[in-house]
N, CA, C and O atoms as CSV, one atom per row, in Angstrom:
chain,resi,resn,atom,element,x,y,z
A,1,MET,N,N,130.224,58.387,112.586
A,1,MET,CA,C,130.704,59.755,112.366
A,1,MET,C,C,129.599,60.503,111.767
A,1,MET,O,O,128.643,59.861,111.333
A,2,GLY,N,N,129.608,61.821,111.685
A,2,GLY,CA,C,128.930,62.874,111.127
A,2,GLY,C,C,129.447,63.770,110.403
A,2,GLY,O,O,130.645,63.737,110.118
A,3,ILE,N,N,128.537,64.830,109.935
A,3,ILE,CA,C,129.417,65.643,108.917
A,3,ILE,C,C,129.233,67.148,109.668
A,3,ILE,O,O,128.040,67.402,109.829
A,4,GLN,N,N,129.966,67.997,110.069
A,4,GLN,CA,C,129.816,69.686,110.418
A,4,GLN,C,C,130.184,70.446,109.166
A,4,GLN,O,O,131.292,70.442,108.629
A,5,ILE,N,N,129.008,71.158,108.739
A,5,ILE,CA,C,129.134,72.154,107.706
A,5,ILE,C,C,128.957,73.346,108.319
A,5,ILE,O,O,127.930,73.527,108.973
A,6,SER,N,N,130.081,74.502,108.187
A,6,SER,CA,C,130.032,75.718,108.319
A,6,SER,C,C,129.619,76.584,106.828
A,6,SER,O,O,129.987,76.113,105.752
A,7,TYR,N,N,129.207,77.259,106.859
A,7,TYR,CA,C,128.758,78.300,106.033
A,7,TYR,C,C,128.316,79.506,105.993
A,7,TYR,O,O,127.491,79.946,106.793
A,8,GLN,N,N,129.026,80.404,104.688
A,8,GLN,CA,C,128.988,81.940,104.983
A,8,GLN,C,C,128.231,82.469,103.725
A,8,GLN,O,O,128.398,81.962,102.616
A,9,PHE,N,N,127.301,83.628,103.985
A,9,PHE,CA,C,126.600,84.168,102.897
A,9,PHE,C,C,126.452,85.737,103.485
A,9,PHE,O,O,125.876,86.086,104.516
A,10,LYS,N,N,127.016,86.406,102.695
A,10,LYS,CA,C,126.859,88.109,103.423
A,10,LYS,C,C,127.775,88.515,104.712
A,10,LYS,O,O,127.588,89.355,105.593
A,11,GLY,N,N,129.105,87.360,104.423
A,11,GLY,CA,C,129.367,87.887,106.024
A,11,GLY,C,C,129.030,87.133,107.301
A,11,GLY,O,O,129.728,87.323,108.297
A,12,ARG,N,N,128.164,86.422,107.329
A,12,ARG,CA,C,127.632,85.857,108.592
A,12,ARG,C,C,127.791,84.242,108.304
A,12,ARG,O,O,127.210,83.612,107.420
A,13,TRP,N,N,128.840,83.668,109.395
A,13,TRP,CA,C,129.002,82.007,109.300
A,13,TRP,C,C,127.836,81.152,110.117
A,13,TRP,O,O,127.549,81.351,111.297
A,14,LYS,N,N,127.537,80.667,109.694
A,14,LYS,CA,C,126.739,79.323,110.438
A,14,LYS,C,C,127.077,77.952,110.449
A,14,LYS,O,O,127.307,77.376,109.386
A,15,ILE,N,N,127.130,77.390,111.495
A,15,ILE,CA,C,127.418,75.992,111.545
A,15,ILE,C,C,126.278,75.122,111.599
A,15,ILE,O,O,125.328,75.507,112.280
A,16,ARG,N,N,126.190,73.914,110.950
A,16,ARG,CA,C,125.081,73.058,111.267
A,16,ARG,C,C,125.900,71.780,111.508
A,16,ARG,O,O,127.001,71.636,110.977
A,17,GLN,N,N,125.367,70.874,112.295
A,17,GLN,CA,C,125.930,69.406,112.504
A,17,GLN,C,C,124.853,68.197,111.920
A,17,GLN,O,O,123.645,68.182,112.153
A,18,PHE,N,N,125.331,67.560,111.402
A,18,PHE,CA,C,124.394,66.294,110.911
A,18,PHE,C,C,125.071,65.083,111.637
A,18,PHE,O,O,126.252,65.146,111.980
A,19,GLY,N,N,124.285,63.968,111.866
A,19,GLY,CA,C,124.631,62.594,112.335
A,19,GLY,C,C,124.386,61.724,110.944
A,19,GLY,O,O,124.848,60.586,111.027
A,20,ASP,N,N,123.888,61.971,109.961
A,20,ASP,CA,C,123.918,61.549,108.886
A,20,ASP,C,C,125.312,61.514,108.223
A,20,ASP,O,O,126.226,62.103,108.800
A,21,ASN,N,N,125.559,60.847,107.016
A,21,ASN,CA,C,127.002,60.686,106.602
A,21,ASN,C,C,126.415,61.207,105.236
A,21,ASN,O,O,127.162,60.892,104.309
A,22,GLN,N,N,125.101,62.035,104.761
A,22,GLN,CA,C,125.056,62.781,103.647
A,22,GLN,C,C,124.229,64.012,103.664
A,22,GLN,O,O,123.092,63.853,104.108
A,23,VAL,N,N,124.552,65.194,103.279
A,23,VAL,CA,C,124.096,66.333,103.066
A,23,VAL,C,C,123.578,67.188,102.099
A,23,VAL,O,O,124.482,67.860,101.602
A,24,VAL,N,N,122.371,67.454,101.590
A,24,VAL,CA,C,122.006,68.017,100.369
A,24,VAL,C,C,121.997,69.635,100.839
A,24,VAL,O,O,121.649,70.132,101.910
A,25,ILE,N,N,122.495,70.231,99.664
A,25,ILE,CA,C,122.442,71.773,99.950
A,25,ILE,C,C,121.589,72.218,98.770
A,25,ILE,O,O,121.566,71.514,97.761
A,26,GLY,N,N,120.767,73.538,98.849
A,26,GLY,CA,C,120.124,73.912,97.965
A,26,GLY,C,C,118.928,74.704,98.549
A,26,GLY,O,O,119.040,75.111,99.705
A,27,ARG,N,N,117.610,75.002,97.745
A,27,ARG,CA,C,116.661,75.846,98.330
A,27,ARG,C,C,115.411,75.087,98.530
A,27,ARG,O,O,115.373,73.988,97.975
A,28,PRO,N,N,114.660,75.357,99.029
A,28,PRO,CA,C,113.630,74.117,99.174
A,28,PRO,C,C,112.486,74.567,98.341
A,28,PRO,O,O,112.152,75.740,98.180
A,29,ASN,N,N,112.080,73.818,97.975
A,29,ASN,CA,C,110.136,74.139,97.599
A,29,ASN,C,C,109.421,73.035,97.560
A,29,ASN,O,O,110.084,72.027,97.316
A,30,SER,N,N,108.251,72.881,97.724
A,30,SER,CA,C,107.064,71.767,97.533
A,30,SER,C,C,107.518,70.749,97.075
A,30,SER,O,O,107.171,69.689,97.596
A,31,GLN,N,N,108.404,70.739,95.997
A,31,GLN,CA,C,108.828,69.137,95.397
A,31,GLN,C,C,110.480,68.769,95.513
A,31,GLN,O,O,111.167,68.011,94.829
A,32,SER,N,N,110.843,69.675,96.731
A,32,SER,CA,C,112.242,69.112,96.981
A,32,SER,C,C,112.633,69.977,98.240
A,32,SER,O,O,112.510,71.189,98.420
A,33,SER,N,N,113.228,68.822,99.196
A,33,SER,CA,C,113.968,69.394,100.486
A,33,SER,C,C,115.418,69.206,100.568
A,33,SER,O,O,115.994,68.404,99.832
A,34,VAL,N,N,116.064,69.965,101.496
A,34,VAL,CA,C,117.313,69.920,101.464
A,34,VAL,C,C,117.504,69.780,103.332
A,34,VAL,O,O,116.766,69.993,104.294
A,35,ASP,N,N,118.674,69.387,103.171
A,35,ASP,CA,C,119.389,69.491,104.617
A,35,ASP,C,C,119.850,70.982,105.045
A,35,ASP,O,O,119.528,71.364,106.170
A,36,ILE,N,N,120.548,71.790,104.249
A,36,ILE,CA,C,120.733,73.085,104.332
A,36,ILE,C,C,120.427,73.799,103.496
A,36,ILE,O,O,120.927,73.869,102.373
A,37,ASP,N,N,119.057,74.787,104.193
A,37,ASP,CA,C,118.705,75.736,103.126
A,37,ASP,C,C,119.264,77.041,102.852
A,37,ASP,O,O,119.162,77.910,103.718
A,38,LEU,N,N,119.929,77.324,101.592
A,38,LEU,CA,C,120.258,78.689,101.633
A,38,LEU,C,C,119.553,79.525,100.732
A,38,LEU,O,O,120.086,80.110,99.790
A,39,SER,N,N,118.287,79.580,101.041
A,39,SER,CA,C,117.291,80.387,100.286
A,39,SER,C,C,117.766,82.114,100.240
A,39,SER,O,O,117.274,82.930,99.461
A,40,PRO,N,N,118.467,82.314,100.918
A,40,PRO,CA,C,118.772,84.015,100.750
A,40,PRO,C,C,119.726,84.194,99.818
A,40,PRO,O,O,119.921,85.339,99.409
A,41,ASP,N,N,120.495,83.104,99.309
A,41,ASP,CA,C,121.281,83.222,98.346
A,41,ASP,C,C,120.147,82.818,96.941
A,41,ASP,O,O,119.469,81.794,96.855
A,42,THR,N,N,120.206,83.921,95.976
A,42,THR,CA,C,119.112,83.455,95.053
A,42,THR,C,C,119.761,82.885,93.804
A,42,THR,O,O,119.150,82.631,92.767
A,43,THR,N,N,121.233,82.686,94.033
A,43,THR,CA,C,122.038,82.045,92.716
A,43,THR,C,C,122.046,80.541,93.025
A,43,THR,O,O,122.607,79.775,92.242
A,44,VAL,N,N,121.503,80.133,94.027
A,44,VAL,CA,C,121.582,78.852,94.295
A,44,VAL,C,C,120.419,77.886,94.042
A,44,VAL,O,O,119.292,78.069,94.504
A,45,SER,N,N,120.767,76.856,93.284
A,45,SER,CA,C,119.228,75.699,92.540
A,45,SER,C,C,118.758,75.247,93.723
A,45,SER,O,O,119.323,75.270,94.816
A,46,ARG,N,N,117.484,74.756,93.384
A,46,ARG,CA,C,116.929,73.961,94.643
A,46,ARG,C,C,117.664,73.005,94.891
A,46,ARG,O,O,118.131,73.104,96.026
A,47,LEU,N,N,118.074,71.884,94.214
A,47,LEU,CA,C,119.113,70.718,94.640
A,47,LEU,C,C,120.508,71.202,94.281
A,47,LEU,O,O,121.059,70.620,93.347
A,48,HIS,N,N,121.093,72.096,94.838
A,48,HIS,CA,C,122.449,72.456,94.215
A,48,HIS,C,C,123.460,71.710,94.262
A,48,HIS,O,O,124.182,71.588,93.273
A,49,ALA,N,N,123.744,70.966,95.605
A,49,ALA,CA,C,124.959,70.129,95.701
A,49,ALA,C,C,124.627,69.361,97.106
A,49,ALA,O,O,123.916,69.666,98.064
A,50,ARG,N,N,125.547,68.103,96.778
A,50,ARG,CA,C,125.447,67.343,97.897
A,50,ARG,C,C,127.079,66.547,98.569
A,50,ARG,O,O,127.891,65.859,97.950
A,51,ILE,N,N,127.092,66.944,99.893
A,51,ILE,CA,C,128.559,66.320,100.484
A,51,ILE,C,C,127.848,65.498,101.150
A,51,ILE,O,O,126.742,65.594,101.683
A,52,TRP,N,N,129.192,64.032,100.995
A,52,TRP,CA,C,128.646,63.158,101.912
A,52,TRP,C,C,130.280,62.328,102.448
A,52,TRP,O,O,131.300,62.335,101.758
A,53,SER,N,N,130.182,61.859,103.430
A,53,SER,CA,C,131.372,60.947,103.937
A,53,SER,C,C,131.135,59.461,103.570
A,53,SER,O,O,130.068,58.875,103.383
A,54,ASP,N,N,132.580,58.944,103.508
A,54,ASP,CA,C,132.552,57.780,102.542
A,54,ASP,C,C,133.775,56.738,103.472
A,54,ASP,O,O,134.903,56.696,102.979
A,55,LYS,N,N,133.649,56.335,104.127
A,55,LYS,CA,C,135.119,55.657,104.637
A,55,LYS,C,C,136.263,56.323,105.146
A,55,LYS,O,O,137.415,56.044,104.816
A,56,GLY,N,N,135.853,57.426,106.157
A,56,GLY,CA,C,136.479,58.834,106.549
A,56,GLY,C,C,136.860,59.855,105.397
A,56,GLY,O,O,137.543,60.854,105.619
A,57,GLN,N,N,136.439,59.573,104.341
A,57,GLN,CA,C,136.709,61.029,103.172
A,57,GLN,C,C,135.547,61.602,102.972
A,57,GLN,O,O,134.470,61.008,102.928
A,58,PHE,N,N,135.750,62.967,102.823
A,58,PHE,CA,C,134.426,64.087,102.327
A,58,PHE,C,C,134.605,64.022,100.585
A,58,PHE,O,O,135.627,64.059,99.899
A,59,TRP,N,N,133.024,63.898,100.167
A,59,TRP,CA,C,132.829,64.189,98.663
A,59,TRP,C,C,131.737,65.068,98.506
A,59,TRP,O,O,130.847,65.228,99.341
A,60,VAL,N,N,131.844,65.742,97.208
A,60,VAL,CA,C,130.949,66.769,97.323
A,60,VAL,C,C,130.725,66.676,95.449
A,60,VAL,O,O,131.661,66.481,94.674
A,61,GLU,N,N,129.476,66.841,95.090
A,61,GLU,CA,C,129.123,66.690,93.898
A,61,GLU,C,C,128.245,67.965,93.456
A,61,GLU,O,O,127.430,68.454,94.237
A,62,ASP,N,N,128.396,68.335,92.522
A,62,ASP,CA,C,126.916,69.430,92.063
A,62,ASP,C,C,125.925,68.494,91.304
A,62,ASP,O,O,126.137,67.532,90.566
A,63,LEU,N,N,124.520,69.220,91.819
A,63,LEU,CA,C,123.715,68.149,91.339
A,63,LEU,C,C,122.828,69.349,89.918
A,63,LEU,O,O,121.722,69.885,89.855
A,64,ASP,N,N,123.817,69.323,89.170
A,64,ASP,CA,C,123.056,69.826,87.747
A,64,ASP,C,C,122.712,71.376,88.138
A,64,ASP,O,O,121.871,71.958,87.453
A,65,SER,N,N,123.302,72.014,89.155
A,65,SER,CA,C,122.896,73.349,89.219
A,65,SER,C,C,122.640,74.529,88.449
A,65,SER,O,O,123.533,74.326,87.627
A,66,ARG,N,N,122.203,75.434,88.130
A,66,ARG,CA,C,122.299,76.346,87.289
A,66,ARG,C,C,123.486,77.104,87.054
A,66,ARG,O,O,123.882,77.313,85.907
A,67,TYR,N,N,124.225,77.635,88.318
A,67,TYR,CA,C,125.487,78.115,88.189
A,67,TYR,C,C,126.874,77.515,88.647
A,67,TYR,O,O,127.975,78.034,88.831
A,68,GLY,N,N,126.448,76.355,88.749
A,68,GLY,CA,C,127.728,75.519,89.322
A,68,GLY,C,C,128.600,75.552,90.685
A,68,GLY,O,O,128.279,76.415,91.501
A,69,THR,N,N,129.593,74.754,90.979
A,69,THR,CA,C,130.141,74.616,92.287
A,69,THR,C,C,131.307,74.637,91.982
A,69,THR,O,O,131.830,74.065,91.025
A,70,THR,N,N,131.871,75.398,92.889
A,70,THR,CA,C,133.545,75.596,92.690
A,70,THR,C,C,134.253,74.807,94.034
A,70,THR,O,O,133.662,74.727,95.111
A,71,VAL,N,N,135.459,74.302,93.822
A,71,VAL,CA,C,136.134,73.575,94.999
A,71,VAL,C,C,137.631,74.670,94.615
A,71,VAL,O,O,138.212,74.968,93.572
A,72,ASN,N,N,137.781,74.953,95.790
A,72,ASN,CA,C,139.294,75.886,95.738
A,72,ASN,C,C,139.253,76.977,94.406
A,72,ASN,O,O,140.345,77.100,93.852
A,73,GLY,N,N,138.572,77.461,94.059
A,73,GLY,CA,C,138.077,78.092,92.682
A,73,GLY,C,C,138.038,77.078,91.566
A,73,GLY,O,O,137.551,77.426,90.490
A,74,GLY,N,N,138.421,76.079,91.694
A,74,GLY,CA,C,137.900,75.386,90.225
A,74,GLY,C,C,136.489,74.699,89.923
A,74,GLY,O,O,135.864,74.066,90.774
A,75,LYS,N,N,136.053,74.906,88.573
A,75,LYS,CA,C,135.094,74.735,88.527
A,75,LYS,C,C,134.684,72.926,88.848
A,75,LYS,O,O,135.218,72.031,88.193
A,76,LEU,N,N,133.739,72.679,89.873
A,76,LEU,CA,C,133.470,71.335,90.104
A,76,LEU,C,C,132.742,70.346,88.939
A,76,LEU,O,O,131.644,70.542,88.417
A,77,VAL,N,N,133.525,69.405,88.725
A,77,VAL,CA,C,132.930,68.239,87.452
A,77,VAL,C,C,132.956,66.854,88.546
A,77,VAL,O,O,133.774,66.553,89.415
A,78,GLY,N,N,131.790,66.228,88.123
A,78,GLY,CA,C,131.956,64.955,88.917
A,78,GLY,C,C,131.963,65.262,90.427
A,78,GLY,O,O,131.818,66.342,91.001
A,79,ARG,N,N,132.207,63.799,91.007
A,79,ARG,CA,C,132.515,63.835,92.211
A,79,ARG,C,C,133.790,64.197,92.759
A,79,ARG,O,O,134.724,63.647,92.176
A,80,THR,N,N,134.163,65.074,93.848
A,80,THR,CA,C,135.610,65.320,94.105
A,80,THR,C,C,135.537,65.215,95.639
A,80,THR,O,O,134.667,65.486,96.467
A,81,LYS,N,N,137.030,64.620,95.711
A,81,LYS,CA,C,137.127,64.537,97.274
A,81,LYS,C,C,137.669,65.808,97.763
A,81,LYS,O,O,138.489,66.452,97.108
A,82,VAL,N,N,137.140,66.247,99.116
A,82,VAL,CA,C,137.373,67.257,99.352
A,82,VAL,C,C,137.812,67.180,100.927
A,82,VAL,O,O,137.314,66.177,101.439
A,83,SER,N,N,138.435,67.785,101.653
A,83,SER,CA,C,138.876,68.117,103.133
A,83,SER,C,C,138.500,69.449,103.908
A,83,SER,O,O,137.897,70.383,103.380
A,84,ASN,N,N,138.910,69.424,105.164
A,84,ASN,CA,C,138.278,70.460,105.719
A,84,ASN,C,C,139.273,71.831,105.524
A,84,ASN,O,O,139.153,72.830,106.232
A,85,GLN,N,N,140.131,71.713,104.593
A,85,GLN,CA,C,140.964,72.905,104.553
A,85,GLN,C,C,140.266,73.539,102.833
A,85,GLN,O,O,140.420,74.605,102.237
A,86,ASP,N,N,139.635,72.515,102.571
A,86,ASP,CA,C,138.943,72.965,100.734
A,86,ASP,C,C,137.593,74.200,101.049
A,86,ASP,O,O,136.781,74.218,101.974
A,87,THR,N,N,137.734,74.999,100.079
A,87,THR,CA,C,136.556,76.035,100.174
A,87,THR,C,C,136.090,75.649,98.981
A,87,THR,O,O,136.628,75.556,97.878
A,88,ILE,N,N,134.386,75.319,99.591
A,88,ILE,CA,C,133.517,74.953,98.535
A,88,ILE,C,C,132.616,76.183,98.163
A,88,ILE,O,O,131.933,76.580,99.107
A,89,VAL,N,N,132.470,76.877,96.969
A,89,VAL,CA,C,131.454,77.999,96.717
A,89,VAL,C,C,130.357,77.282,96.156
A,89,VAL,O,O,130.475,76.523,95.194
A,90,ILE,N,N,129.096,77.563,96.864
A,90,ILE,CA,C,127.609,77.054,96.232
A,90,ILE,C,C,127.080,78.461,96.202
A,90,ILE,O,O,126.776,79.173,97.159
A,91,GLY,N,N,127.011,78.814,94.476
A,91,GLY,CA,C,126.171,80.143,94.591
A,91,GLY,C,C,127.140,81.353,95.135
A,91,GLY,O,O,128.262,81.505,94.651
A,92,GLU,N,N,126.775,81.964,95.882
A,92,GLU,CA,C,127.613,83.051,96.750
A,92,GLU,C,C,127.765,82.688,97.722
A,92,GLU,O,O,128.246,83.501,98.511
A,93,THR,N,N,127.482,81.406,98.197
A,93,THR,CA,C,127.990,81.007,99.431
A,93,THR,C,C,129.008,80.157,99.864
A,93,THR,O,O,129.015,79.103,99.228
A,94,THR,N,N,129.845,80.240,100.697
A,94,THR,CA,C,131.205,79.781,100.875
A,94,THR,C,C,130.799,78.648,102.143
A,94,THR,O,O,130.170,78.904,103.170
A,95,VAL,N,N,131.423,77.216,101.678
A,95,VAL,CA,C,131.095,75.924,102.405
A,95,VAL,C,C,132.288,75.558,103.020
A,95,VAL,O,O,133.331,75.710,102.385
A,96,LYS,N,N,132.312,75.148,104.033
A,96,LYS,CA,C,133.687,74.259,104.767
A,96,LYS,C,C,133.003,72.877,105.324
A,96,LYS,O,O,131.862,72.810,105.782
A,97,VAL,N,N,133.897,71.819,105.198
A,97,VAL,CA,C,133.594,70.455,105.617
A,97,VAL,C,C,134.396,70.010,106.518
A,97,VAL,O,O,135.621,69.972,106.408
A,98,ASP,N,N,133.602,69.565,107.678
A,98,ASP,CA,C,134.827,68.718,108.672
A,98,ASP,C,C,133.974,67.635,109.449
A,98,ASP,O,O,132.750,67.662,109.320
A,99,ASP,N,N,134.571,66.693,110.242
A,99,ASP,CA,C,134.322,65.975,111.008
A,99,ASP,C,C,133.186,66.627,112.158
A,99,ASP,O,O,133.156,67.808,112.506
A,100,LEU,N,N,132.406,65.697,112.572
A,100,LEU,CA,C,131.615,66.316,113.934
A,100,LEU,C,C,132.743,66.105,115.033
A,100,LEU,O,O,133.499,65.136,115.098
A,101,PRO,N,N,132.701,67.395,116.035
A,101,PRO,CA,C,133.452,67.213,117.262
A,101,PRO,C,C,133.395,65.749,117.848
A,101,PRO,O,O,132.382,65.052,117.878
A,102,ALA,N,N,135.019,65.290,118.447
A,102,ALA,CA,C,134.677,63.964,118.836
A,102,ALA,C,C,133.690,63.901,119.990
A,102,ALA,O,O,133.364,62.729,120.175
A,103,ASN,N,N,133.115,64.718,120.808
A,103,ASN,CA,C,132.274,64.758,121.812
A,103,ASN,C,C,130.767,64.706,121.510
A,103,ASN,O,O,129.921,64.380,122.342
A,104,GLU,N,N,130.515,65.061,120.236
A,104,GLU,CA,C,128.910,64.584,119.589
A,104,GLU,C,C,128.835,63.578,119.643
A,104,GLU,O,O,127.813,63.014,119.253
């Protein structure tokens, strides 16, 4: 199983698929690497959030980012279970999570 992440910044949606069960989101520099680079969104921290799959459930946690992360409008505290109906906001970027399509 893998993870499909859809994300939108300033009206433009992108979709990325990952065979791994963990995705780190942020803005990379020489000391940090990320799986999804949200560099156009300057309100995103270098290592902003982590999304992962465990036993068929998706989880998200904020990585001590400057501006925080929200799930369905509520501030994310600790690890939170999410589904494909939930809206995650990282900086000014909207994020959705789903399983990889069955044929992937």
